[in-house]
C-alpha positions as CSV (number, residue, x, y, z in Angstrom):
1,L,0.0,0.0,0.0
2,L,2.8,2.4,0.8
3,M,4.5,1.6,-2.5
4,V,1.2,2.3,-4.4
5,K,0.9,5.7,-2.6
6,F,4.5,6.5,-3.5
7,I,3.9,5.7,-7.2
8,I,0.7,7.7,-7.3
9,L,2.5,10.6,-5.6
10,C,5.3,10.4,-8.2
11,F,2.9,10.2,-11.1
12,F,0.9,13.2,-9.7
13,L,4.1,15.3,-9.4
14,I,5.2,14.5,-12.9
15,L,1.8,15.5,-14.3
16,N,1.8,18.6,-12.2
17,G,5.3,19.5,-13.5
18,C,4.3,19.0,-17.1
19,S,1.4,21.4,-16.8
20,T,3.9,24.3,-16.1
21,L,5.3,23.7,-19.6
22,K,2.2,25.3,-21.2
23,K,2.6,29.0,-21.8
24,E,-0.2,31.4,-20.9
25,V,-1.8,33.0,-23.9
26,V,-2.1,36.8,-23.6
27,D,-3.4,39.7,-25.6
28,C,-0.9,41.0,-28.1
29,P,0.3,44.6,-28.0
30,I,-0.9,46.7,-30.9
31,I,1.5,46.5,-33.8
32,I,2.4,50.0,-35.1
33,A,3.2,50.1,-38.8
34,P,4.0,53.8,-39.8
35,K,2.6,54.6,-43.3
36,K,6.0,55.3,-44.7
37,A,7.2,51.9,-43.5
38,A,4.1,49.9,-44.3
39,E,4.0,50.7,-48.0
40,V,7.1,51.3,-50.2
41,V,7.9,51.4,-53.9
42,V,11.2,49.6,-54.7
43,K,13.1,48.8,-57.9
44,S,13.1,45.2,-59.1
45,E,16.2,43.5,-60.4
46,N,15.2,44.7,-63.8
47,K,15.0,48.3,-62.5
48,L,11.1,48.4,-62.7
49,P,9.0,50.0,-59.9
50,V,7.2,47.5,-57.7
51,Y,4.7,48.4,-54.9
52,I,5.3,46.4,-51.7
53,G,2.9,46.6,-48.8
54,F,1.4,44.7,-45.9
55,R,-1.8,42.8,-46.6
56,G,-2.9,41.3,-43.3
57,I,-1.2,40.4,-40.0
58,K,-2.0,37.6,-37.6
59,S,-0.4,37.5,-34.2
60,Y,-0.1,35.1,-31.3
61,C,1.3,36.0,-27.9
62,T,2.3,34.1,-24.8
63,K,3.6,35.2,-21.4
64,D,7.3,34.5,-20.7
65,N,8.4,35.8,-17.2
66,N,8.5,39.6,-17.6
67,N,8.2,39.5,-21.3
68,I,5.6,38.7,-23.9
69,E,6.6,36.4,-26.7
70,M,5.0,37.5,-30.0
71,E,4.8,35.5,-33.2
72,I,3.3,37.1,-36.3
73,S,2.4,35.9,-39.7
74,V,2.5,38.9,-42.1
75,N,1.3,38.8,-45.7
76,V,3.4,40.9,-48.0
77,R,1.9,41.9,-51.3
78,A,3.9,43.0,-54.4
79,I,2.1,44.8,-57.2
80,R,3.6,45.8,-60.5
81,K,2.4,47.3,-63.8
82,D,4.8,45.7,-66.3
83,T,4.2,41.9,-66.3
84,K,5.9,41.0,-69.6
85,I,8.9,39.5,-67.9
86,E,9.8,37.4,-64.9
87,D,11.5,39.5,-62.2
88,F,12.7,39.6,-58.6
89,V,12.0,42.3,-56.0
90,P,14.0,42.7,-52.8
91,V,11.9,42.7,-49.6
92,N,13.2,43.7,-46.2
93,I,10.9,43.3,-43.2
94,S,11.7,44.4,-39.6
95,L,9.7,43.6,-36.5
96,V,11.0,45.6,-33.5
97,S,10.0,45.9,-29.9
98,T,10.9,48.8,-27.6
99,D,10.9,49.2,-23.8
100,L,9.1,51.9,-21.8
101,N,11.9,54.4,-22.7
102,N,11.4,53.7,-26.4
103,K,14.8,52.0,-26.6
104,E,15.1,48.9,-28.9
105,Y,14.6,45.8,-26.9
106,D,14.4,43.0,-29.6
107,R,14.4,42.8,-33.3
108,D,13.6,40.2,-36.1
109,D,14.8,41.2,-39.6
110,F,13.9,39.1,-42.6
111,T,15.2,39.7,-46.1
112,Y,14.3,37.8,-49.2
113,S,13.9,38.3,-53.0
114,Q,10.3,37.8,-54.1
115,F,9.8,36.1,-57.4
116,L,7.4,37.8,-59.8
117,L,6.2,35.3,-62.5
118,K,5.7,36.5,-66.0
119,G,2.1,37.7,-66.4
120,S,1.5,38.1,-62.6
121,K,0.5,41.6,-61.5
122,I,0.0,40.7,-57.8
123,V,2.1,38.3,-55.8
124,D,1.5,37.5,-52.0
125,R,3.8,35.9,-49.6
126,A,3.3,35.1,-45.9
127,T,6.3,35.4,-43.6
128,I,6.6,34.5,-39.9
129,L,8.5,36.7,-37.5
130,D,8.9,36.6,-33.7
131,I,10.2,38.8,-30.9
132,K,10.1,39.3,-27.1
133,I,8.4,42.4,-25.8
134,P,9.0,43.8,-22.3
135,N,5.9,44.6,-20.2
136,G,4.6,48.0,-21.3
137,G,6.7,47.9,-24.5
138,Q,5.6,48.7,-28.0
139,V,5.9,46.8,-31.3
140,Y,6.8,48.3,-34.7
141,L,6.6,46.6,-38.1
142,G,8.1,48.0,-41.3
143,L,9.4,47.5,-44.8
144,R,12.7,48.8,-46.1
């Protein structure tokens, strides 16, 4: 009987310890995307103008000690007028968090070359970024 109680106690402690591995889901801070950083016109590899802009953001946040861990999926849309040739356009995305003093706290930069298929006027791509945000901090998202 003592051995059974010991096994049950050990099993209960293991289950209780595993429950602390789950992270608490919290509301995400507002993502600020200044107009000049949310929409840009860049030159493609063939020196043609291409509009790049955000077309939807989904976020998921969890509590991590004194921080919030944020993961976002951001859809970037490329629009061009001249669709006669295949082309590539450079895309630079930055997700930045700041502390209460507006000092940079964490950053996730992602750079890629978006393929524009011949005949395609609009091309969308979803990209995942993640950062840590201090309590009371802010989040900025932008294109360069």
